N, C-alpha and C positions, 0 to 999 in steps of 0.2 A: 499520363491517364491517372496514375496512382494518386498523385497529390490532389488532382481534382475530386477523385472518389472520396479521399479521406476528408477533404473539406466538406464535401455533401453530406458525409456521415456525422461530421460535427455539427452541421445545421439541423440534422434530424435530432441530435442529442439536445440542442437548444430548444427544439420544438416540444421535446418530452416524449419522444417516440421510443426512446431506448428503455427497455425494462431490465430487471436483474438478470434475465436470462438471454438477452439479446435484443435485436431490433425487430419491431413489429412489422415494417414494411420496407423491404429492400427494393420493391419494384419502383419506387419514386426515385431512388438514386439511378437505377437502370435507366429510366425515363430521361433523367437529367444528363446522364452520360450519352445516350443515344442521341439526344437533341445537340448537345455540345460538339461531338465528334462525328455525327452523321453516320454512326454505326448501329446495327441492330444488337442491343445488348439486353440480356435478360436478367432477372432477379437472381437467378441460380448462378450466373456468371459473377454477379457482384458478391454473392455469398461466398463462392469459392476464392475470389481475389481477397476478400475480408478475412477468410481463414488463413491465406498466405500471410497476411500482415499480422494477423494474431500470433501465428507461429514465430515470426520475426520478434514480436514484442516479448514473448516467452523466453526465447533465447537471450534477448538483451537484458531481462530482469534476472536470468540465472547468472549471466556474466557480471552483472553489477554485484552480485552476492560473492564473487570469487574472492578468495583470501589474497589480500594485497591490492586489490582493485579500489581505485579512487573514482569518484564521479566528478567531472568537470561540468558545472551547472551552466556556465556560460557558453560553452561550446557544444554542449550536449555529447559529451564523449566519455567512455570508460577509459581510465588511464591505468596502464600497467608499467612497472619498471621494466627495463630491458631484459633482466634475467627471467622475470615472470612471464613477460610476453614471449620471450623465445621458448621457454619451456612449455607453456600453454599451447602455442600455435604449433609446436611440433607434434603434440598429442592430437589436437582439434584444429587442423588447418582451415576449416570453413568458418571459425571464429574471427579470422583476420579482418573480415570486413566490418567488425563491430568494435575492434580494440584500437586504441590510440588514433582514432579518426572520428571526426563528427559524425553522428548517427542521422541519416536521411530520415525526415519526417518524424522525428522523435517526439516533438510536442503534440501533433495530431494523434500519435499512437498512444500517447499517455492519457489524452482526453478520451478516446474511444475505449482503450483496453485497461487503463489503470483503474485501480479500485478507488471508488468515488467516496469512501469512508475516511474520515479524519482519524488520525492515529496519533499516539504519543501525546505531547503538549497541546495539540490542537483538538483533541477528542473531548467531548463533553458527555456527561451521563444524561439520561432522559429526565431526571428529576432536577437538573441544574437550569437555572434561567439563562436564557440567551442573552448575550452582551455582559455577563457577569465578568469581574476582573479576573485575569489569568493568574495562575500561580507563579509569582515572580522568582521562586527558587529555581525553576527550570527555564532560563530565559532564552535558551537555544543559541547562546553566543558561542558554543563550542568550548575548545580548550582554553582555559584561563589559568595562569600562573602554574603550569605543570599539572593541571587536573587530568588525571589519568582516565576517570570515569567519562569526563567530556570527550576526551579522544576516542574512547570506545563508542560513545554514543554517535559521534561524528561518522564513524566507519562502519557501523554494524547493519545499516540498511534495513531489509526486511526481516532479517533475523531478529533484529532489536524488537520488532513489533511482536514476533512470537514469544520473546522472552518476557516482555512486559505483560503480555497477555497471561503468561504462566505466573509471573509475580502476582498479578491481580487476582488470579485463582487461588493462589497460596494464601494471600492476605484475606480473601473472602472466606477460606476455610478456617483460618485462624480466628476470625471474627465469630464465626459460628461456634467454635470450641469455647471461646471465652463466653459467649452467651449462654451455652449449655452449662458451663461451670458456675456462672452467676445464678441461673435458674436452680441448679442443684443446690448451692449454698442458701438460697432463700428458702427453698422447700426445707432444708434441715432446720434452718433457724425458725421458720413459721410454726412448725409443730411445737417446738421448745417454748416459744414465747406464748402460744395458744394454750398449752397445758399449765404453764406458770401463772396464767391469769386465772385459772379455774381454782387454784388452790387457795 
């Protein structure tokens, strides 16, 4: 039933029913489930089931950010080496169902709950034309000839997004400081050139 419900939620997204804060009409999914399974299912039940899947998604994203965790894109699984796996599962045995095994319904969950905004090399500013050539310096090829920065980018996941955002904010502040310095210099020069012209 869960896979069917998740498919119907994806259909709602395709129709544009999902907003930034959630879904506009879960009753449509409830009707589809009721018709398909012959049960009386309400929009509230669909909402509660969706909350269950959202909490699973939040656990998965937290586990993907674990130190030493790798993401296997082909099998949709979080991979931990044996020592890390044993240490983590001793502390948090409920996480066993998500580690070193393919994650059930990962793709539908990523479509429904994942952040729909492009980040990193895929992000574009609002003043950039669509279809403009991408910056080739960040090819996304990962580690090349012992490139440690590429290796860090390959494994940093969501934390990298926050770091890039911080770097963007810092560079924005530096640009503002440079702009203020230039303005200050022009104002100092302007009165000097203005008074020299009067003499």
